[in-house]
PLY file of the C-alpha trace (Angstrom):
ply
format ascii 1.0
element vertex 255
property float x
property float y
property float z
element edge 254
property int vertex1
property int vertex2
end_header
0.00 0.00 0.00
2.78 2.35 0.92
4.62 1.57 -2.28
1.47 2.26 -4.28
1.05 5.66 -2.61
4.69 6.52 -3.29
4.27 5.67 -6.97
1.18 7.85 -7.21
3.04 10.72 -5.52
5.94 10.51 -7.95
3.64 10.33 -10.97
1.57 13.26 -9.69
4.71 15.32 -9.24
5.85 14.49 -12.76
2.48 15.45 -14.24
2.46 18.67 -12.25
5.92 19.57 -13.47
4.88 18.86 -17.05
1.84 21.10 -16.66
4.01 23.92 -15.29
6.44 23.60 -18.18
3.63 23.54 -20.72
2.07 26.60 -19.11
5.29 28.54 -19.73
6.00 27.20 -23.21
2.64 27.06 -24.97
1.58 30.65 -24.13
4.75 31.70 -25.94
3.54 29.82 -28.97
0.12 31.41 -28.73
1.65 34.87 -28.42
3.74 34.10 -31.49
0.60 34.08 -33.63
1.31 36.81 -36.17
-0.80 39.93 -36.21
-2.59 40.93 -39.38
-0.09 42.55 -41.70
0.21 43.56 -45.31
1.03 42.17 -48.72
4.15 41.12 -50.60
4.88 41.69 -54.27
7.29 39.27 -55.95
9.65 40.87 -58.43
9.95 39.95 -61.23
6.45 38.55 -61.58
7.62 36.01 -64.17
10.80 33.97 -64.45
12.29 30.58 -63.75
13.97 28.78 -60.88
17.27 30.62 -61.58
15.70 34.09 -61.48
16.91 36.34 -58.67
13.72 37.28 -56.84
13.00 40.17 -54.49
10.14 40.49 -52.03
8.61 43.96 -51.70
6.38 44.59 -48.70
3.42 46.96 -48.76
4.73 48.84 -45.74
7.25 48.86 -42.91
7.38 46.58 -39.90
5.04 48.39 -37.55
6.30 46.11 -34.81
9.72 44.52 -34.61
13.18 45.50 -35.81
14.10 42.39 -37.84
12.60 40.26 -40.57
12.57 36.57 -41.53
11.22 35.46 -44.90
9.90 31.96 -45.61
8.52 30.20 -48.66
5.73 27.62 -48.31
4.60 25.06 -50.85
5.18 21.61 -52.31
8.34 19.97 -50.98
9.11 22.43 -48.19
7.10 20.79 -45.43
4.77 22.24 -42.84
7.18 24.92 -41.66
8.40 26.03 -45.06
11.92 26.99 -46.09
13.67 30.15 -44.91
14.79 32.36 -47.77
15.99 35.20 -45.52
17.41 34.58 -42.07
16.74 36.91 -39.15
18.03 40.25 -40.46
17.68 43.90 -39.35
15.23 45.93 -41.40
17.93 48.58 -41.80
19.73 46.25 -44.24
17.06 46.70 -46.91
16.20 49.54 -49.24
12.73 51.01 -48.82
9.99 52.21 -51.13
8.10 55.51 -51.07
5.44 53.88 -48.87
8.04 52.60 -46.40
7.92 49.04 -47.69
11.05 46.90 -47.67
12.80 45.63 -50.80
14.18 42.25 -49.75
16.37 40.40 -52.27
16.43 36.67 -51.62
19.88 35.31 -50.80
19.53 32.56 -53.39
17.43 31.41 -56.32
14.50 29.07 -55.98
16.58 26.29 -57.51
19.11 26.78 -54.72
16.42 26.55 -52.02
14.90 23.52 -53.76
18.25 21.73 -53.51
18.63 22.27 -49.74
16.40 19.37 -48.51
17.92 15.91 -48.41
15.59 14.98 -51.24
15.71 17.90 -53.71
12.36 19.56 -54.35
10.83 19.57 -57.83
9.19 22.98 -57.90
5.59 22.40 -58.89
2.32 24.08 -58.12
1.52 27.04 -55.90
3.97 28.65 -53.46
3.71 31.75 -51.33
6.19 33.90 -49.44
5.69 35.29 -45.94
7.79 38.05 -44.38
7.73 37.99 -40.58
8.59 41.02 -38.44
10.40 40.07 -35.23
12.85 41.35 -32.67
16.55 40.63 -33.02
16.41 37.67 -30.63
12.73 36.77 -30.32
10.80 34.03 -32.10
7.41 35.76 -31.88
5.99 36.98 -35.18
4.83 40.53 -34.49
3.68 41.48 -37.99
3.43 39.66 -41.31
3.35 40.32 -45.04
2.10 37.60 -47.42
2.43 37.19 -51.18
-0.12 35.94 -53.64
0.40 32.44 -55.11
3.55 31.98 -57.16
2.84 29.10 -59.54
5.67 26.90 -60.87
5.21 24.74 -63.94
7.44 22.89 -66.39
8.14 24.51 -69.76
8.54 22.58 -73.03
12.29 22.70 -72.56
11.92 21.18 -69.08
12.90 24.24 -67.03
10.79 25.26 -64.08
9.08 28.57 -64.82
6.84 30.64 -62.56
4.33 33.45 -62.71
2.32 35.43 -60.20
-0.22 38.26 -60.12
1.10 40.85 -57.68
-1.28 42.84 -55.47
-2.24 46.29 -56.71
-0.91 49.23 -54.77
2.41 47.81 -53.59
5.08 50.33 -54.57
8.18 48.74 -56.09
10.37 51.80 -56.72
13.28 52.32 -54.36
13.04 55.57 -52.42
15.82 55.11 -49.88
18.91 52.91 -49.94
19.56 50.57 -47.02
20.80 52.26 -43.86
23.40 49.51 -43.43
25.16 47.59 -46.21
24.21 43.95 -46.65
26.96 41.95 -44.88
26.79 39.13 -47.45
27.33 41.26 -50.52
25.07 41.52 -53.60
22.36 38.84 -53.64
23.10 38.03 -57.31
26.62 36.99 -56.33
25.28 34.67 -53.65
22.70 33.24 -56.04
25.40 32.62 -58.61
27.46 30.65 -56.10
24.40 28.73 -55.00
23.56 27.70 -58.55
27.06 26.23 -58.86
26.48 24.07 -55.81
28.23 26.07 -53.09
26.63 25.64 -49.71
26.13 29.33 -49.02
22.89 28.67 -47.15
24.72 26.91 -44.35
27.04 29.87 -43.92
24.19 32.38 -43.98
21.93 30.38 -41.72
18.98 30.72 -44.07
17.70 27.18 -44.15
15.73 25.38 -41.53
12.22 25.59 -40.15
11.34 29.04 -41.32
8.20 29.67 -39.33
9.85 28.77 -36.05
13.15 30.48 -36.55
14.67 27.94 -34.15
13.75 24.89 -32.13
9.96 24.55 -31.98
8.18 24.79 -28.67
6.63 21.37 -29.27
10.11 19.84 -29.56
11.13 21.47 -26.30
8.03 20.23 -24.49
8.43 16.68 -25.80
12.08 16.66 -24.72
11.16 17.83 -21.23
8.33 15.29 -20.95
10.72 12.54 -22.04
13.21 13.56 -19.35
10.46 13.60 -16.71
9.26 10.12 -17.71
12.79 8.75 -17.43
13.26 10.40 -14.04
9.92 9.02 -12.83
10.78 5.49 -13.93
14.14 5.72 -12.18
12.41 6.94 -9.01
9.97 4.02 -9.04
12.79 1.52 -9.46
14.66 3.04 -6.52
11.53 2.95 -4.31
11.08 -0.75 -5.02
14.45 -1.35 -3.47
14.26 -2.49 0.19
16.58 -0.74 2.68
19.91 -2.50 2.86
19.24 -4.63 -0.21
20.74 -4.26 -3.67
18.57 -3.68 -6.71
16.83 -6.86 -7.81
17.95 -8.49 -10.96
15.64 -10.49 -13.19
15.70 -14.23 -12.56
17.56 -16.13 -15.20
16.66 -19.79 -15.44
19.59 -22.14 -15.20
20.15 -24.41 -18.13
20.78 -28.09 -17.72
23.18 -30.05 -19.84
0 1
1 2
2 3
3 4
4 5
5 6
6 7
7 8
8 9
9 10
10 11
11 12
12 13
13 14
14 15
15 16
16 17
17 18
18 19
19 20
20 21
21 22
22 23
23 24
24 25
25 26
26 27
27 28
28 29
29 30
30 31
31 32
32 33
33 34
34 35
35 36
36 37
37 38
38 39
39 40
40 41
41 42
42 43
43 44
44 45
45 46
46 47
47 48
48 49
49 50
50 51
51 52
52 53
53 54
54 55
55 56
56 57
57 58
58 59
59 60
60 61
61 62
62 63
63 64
64 65
65 66
66 67
67 68
68 69
69 70
70 71
71 72
72 73
73 74
74 75
75 76
76 77
77 78
78 79
79 80
80 81
81 82
82 83
83 84
84 85
85 86
86 87
87 88
88 89
89 90
90 91
91 92
92 93
93 94
94 95
95 96
96 97
97 98
98 99
99 100
100 101
101 102
102 103
103 104
104 105
105 106
106 107
107 108
108 109
109 110
110 111
111 112
112 113
113 114
114 115
115 116
116 117
117 118
118 119
119 120
120 121
121 122
122 123
123 124
124 125
125 126
126 127
127 128
128 129
129 130
130 131
131 132
132 133
133 134
134 135
135 136
136 137
137 138
138 139
139 140
140 141
141 142
142 143
143 144
144 145
145 146
146 147
147 148
148 149
149 150
150 151
151 152
152 153
153 154
154 155
155 156
156 157
157 158
158 159
159 160
160 161
161 162
162 163
163 164
164 165
165 166
166 167
167 168
168 169
169 170
170 171
171 172
172 173
173 174
174 175
175 176
176 177
177 178
178 179
179 180
180 181
181 182
182 183
183 184
184 185
185 186
186 187
187 188
188 189
189 190
190 191
191 192
192 193
193 194
194 195
195 196
196 197
197 198
198 199
199 200
200 201
201 202
202 203
203 204
204 205
205 206
206 207
207 208
208 209
209 210
210 211
211 212
212 213
213 214
214 215
215 216
216 217
217 218
218 219
219 220
220 221
221 222
222 223
223 224
224 225
225 226
226 227
227 228
228 229
229 230
230 231
231 232
232 233
233 234
234 235
235 236
236 237
237 238
238 239
239 240
240 241
241 242
242 243
243 244
244 245
245 246
246 247
247 248
248 249
249 250
250 251
251 252
252 253
253 254
């Protein structure tokens, strides 16, 4: 009876600890739900998987000092593929309406070759620009593009087209306040198309919407650790004072 009560106490403590951890982690996920933002124009509106694209937002980041850009669609999984790592907004030129002109650090062919199984670009994709702080994972404001549709041409190349939203200014009004530390995007895209792993150096690939380890992964890791600790505690409580841990009985074999 006493052993049973001890087991229940240990399990209750483990569940309580898990609840406390979840209470701290999951509200952070809920608060990371992006606020309603604006639109993104993709420039140029037509091209192929080797075209150097730029994302132009309809306005500035009303909240946050940094941006992360992610593409979603076939082959890039639930969390998409980062096309711009966490970068200060001051690195990008702006339009007359205050929107940001964000050149991607690689071509779509480059991003398609990042997964272990290369992606065949096909169907509808869309880009999302997230406004964040320099160190935070919460999405404070968002800008979303219209569908960018990839198809195969007669020559076999992957071509795309999109219909950009009306009213998004694309003309540069102000140059970036700070120079881009990685140099001209076309240079990076050129290296990427030749197979250089520039994405690893720039930190642009990974789970784009999370910008880091997901909260679910953290919670599952903590729960796993608590389960192991609970099992170890139960095994220790089964041990009688002054007696070593019991070993399973192994039947003796006869010859």
